[in-house]
N, C-alpha and C positions, 0 to 999 in steps of 0.2 A: 504493498501500499503505500502509495507518494505521501511524502508529508510535507507539510506546509512550513518553509523556513521560520525560524525562532526568534524573527523580528518583530520589535514591538507593535503594536497596531497604533502605529500616528493618528490615523483617523479617528479612533476611540477617543486618542488620550487627547488628542486637541479639542475636540467636543465640549470636554467637560474641562480642559483644563480652568476656565475663566471663572469654576461656579466657585473655588479658594472659602468655602464657607463648612467645608466639612461634614457635607451634606451627604455625599459616598463615600463608600469605603473603597479605594480603590487599590485592585487588585491584579497581580502580575501573575500569570498560569505557568510555570515552568515544568513539560512533561513530555517523556520521550514519546509519547502516541497522541499524531495528531484528531483521532478521532474521540482519542479523552477530552484534549485542552477544547475540541466542537463544542462537547455535550458539557463541561464546565461553562462554558459561555451562553449556550442557551438556559442552563438555568439560571444564571447569574441574571440574565436578560429579563428574567421574571419579576424583578427582584427590583423596589423602587430608589434602594440604598448602594445598591451592589455595583459597580462596573469593572470591567476586566480593560486595562490600560498599556496591557503588553503581555506578550508570551514568547517562551522559548523552548527549544525540544536537546538542548544540550547546555554542560555547564559553563562551556564559554559563551555561549548567546544568554544565560541566566545572569549571569557576574553583568555584562552589557547592560542589561536589560535592567538590573537592577541600579544601575548609576544612570541610564539613559533618563528613567520614568521614576517621576516621583507618585511613588505608592503605599500605601500601609500594611498591605498583607504581600506575602511574597508564600504560595501557593508551592512546594517544592516536590517533586519526586526523590524519594531518596536513590532511587536507580537509576538519579542522571547522572552519579555521579560514582566514582568505584571505591572513594572511601568519604560517605553523603557527613561523618562526624567535621574531616577536615574543613570539604564545601560549608558546612555551615557555619563554622568559623571563618574562613574568610570571606563568609557573603555579611556577616554580623559587623566582621570586625572594619568594612568600607560600610555599610550602612547602619549604624547603628541603633538605628531609630523604626529600623525595617521590623514588622512581625514574622515570625515564620510560622508556617504552618505542612510540618512535613507529610508525603503523603507513603505509605509503605503497603506491598504486598498482603506480607502477613506479618504478624504479632512478633516482636523479638523485643524480647526483657532489657537485654542488655545493651541495646540500641535504642530502646527507647530512654531509659535512664540516663545514659549519656550524652542524648540527644536535647535533654533538661536541663542537664548539665550546662552545657552549650551557650541556652538560650534561648532554646526553640520554644515556642509561645502552645502549640497543639501538634501532635499526630492522630492522622486519621487516617483510617481505612482507604481502601481503594472500592471497594464495595459499599462504603459509608453511605447512608440515604440521606437525597438533596437534600430534605427540610436540615437534619443535623449539619452538615455542612456547611451551610447557612450561617445558623444558630453562632455554629463554633465560630465562623469570619464575624458573626458583630461581637462576640466577646473577644476575640482576640483582637481586633481592632481598639477597643478600648484598654487596652495592654491586659487583659483577665489571661490566667492558665486554662486551658480546657484537654479535660481528661477523660476519655469514656475508662467504664469500670475498670475492664481490666489493668489498664495503666495507672489507673489511682491504688487500686490494691498493689502495683508495684512501688512505687513512689512509699506508700507506706511501711512495705517493707523492707524497702532501704533503708527509711528515716528509723526504722525501732532496732535493726540490725546494726547501725552505722557503728553506734558503739562497741559491739563486738568485735567488730570487723577492723578497729581503729589499730589495735595491738598487730596486727597481719601485716608482715612486711615489704615495703612498696618500693619501688623501682627510684632508687637513688637521682635526683634531679643534681644539677649542681648549677646554681644560677651564679652571674658576676656580682660582682664590688658593687655597683651600680645598683644592678636589681635588690638582693642583700639589703641595700641602705633604705632603699624606698619599700621594702616589704618592712624592716624592721619598723617606720615610721608608721604604715598602716598599721599593724599590728596594739601600736599604743594610742588608736584612735585618732590618728591625724588627717584631716582635707587633705586635699590634693592640693589646695594654694598654699597652705604650710610647709606641704613636701616640697613643695616647685622652691618657696622661700629655703628651706634647708638645704636642698639640691644645689640649689644656684641656677633654678631650668623655670623651663614655663610649664604650666597644668598642662598641655595639650600635653607635652613630651611624656611627664608623669602618667598621662593616660594611656599615653602608647605604651611604656615599661610595661602598666600594670597588665594591660589585655598579653604579652606576650609573657609574662610570667603567669596569668592564669591558663595562658595555653599550655606552658613547659607543665605548670600541675595539675591539668585537669579539673580547676575551678570554675564555676563561674561570678562569684562574686567575693567581697571584701570579706563575709561573713565565711563562708568556705574556705576564704586565703587565712584565714586567723586561727580558724579549729585545724585546716592543715599541718600550720606551723606548730601550731599546741602538741598535735598526736606524733607528728616527724620528725619532732625538735628539731626542725629545718635552720633554728636559728642559734639554736645551742652556737655559745662565743663569740655571736654578732656583737657588735656596740651598738647598745642603745644611742637614741638621741630623742632628749625632751623636746618636747613640742614647743611651739615659735608662734608668736602672735603676731608680731609688724616685721622684724625683724629677724635673721637670723644671727644667734651671738658668733663670735668670730675667735677661731682657736688659738690656741697658745701652747708655745713651748718655753721652756725655762732655758734661761740665757744669765751666764753667772754673771755678778758685778761686784767689782774689787769694793764698790761704797756699802753696799749690805751686809760685810761679812762672807767670810767661809760658808760656802753651800747655800747662800743665799742667791735668787733670783729674780729679776725682772721676765714679764708677759711682752712678749714681741708678736703683734696680730698675722695669721695666715692668711691669705686673702683663702674665703670661702667659693672655690671657683671647681666647676664639674670635674677639670681635671685632677685634682685633689684628693675628690669625692671617688675615683675610679680606683 
């Protein structure tokens, strides 16, 4: 069966581009099967508040469509990527505000849990009823998670057994000195702005570092990061930095002074630059 190129539908996008009032849930459909994409478009065409603004049939086209079109929700077939977990991480890194609904062909507990950890808002079966799928989109568009009964059970079981699995050996992850410093600040409750002042960089750079750390450690947010660090002792031996409010205090080193007697020292400021923190 011939498939339609996965370029986003410019005519649909332009028609509703000027609404700008949040009236429509703008959706990108990414699926390898043209007939499935066409079926979803017909289903959504019956709804007053759902509009398909783009479609894709490969991972590369999905990344392009997510970057090109302003969408609220991406319907993403897991089979479109050889590694759907990494693909999801890339999509959310590129579009932090985009909500992902992953379509799967059959239930998979490990995949479900890992996708939710990576920031997916919902996982639906390919055989989901149209009414349920539309309800799912409406919830997800508001930032709410959507889980079916089986996924809910898996998540609850994972939560209940988290404590017992905490002591299990985990792969050793090596953080860079800069990443370690930023993670240490996070575990002390410092906000990105405070961390940026401490490190001598911008909030955006701090956010970029945190995304890399999340991917390295397999966590989804600051809470999971703190729990991971507590359980794995990944920060053992790391120097903790006190929180700052306005400007970071300057580090000092002792310098002998003949006027202060033997063993006395005076403080000589050291510039708090990123190079000194690496």
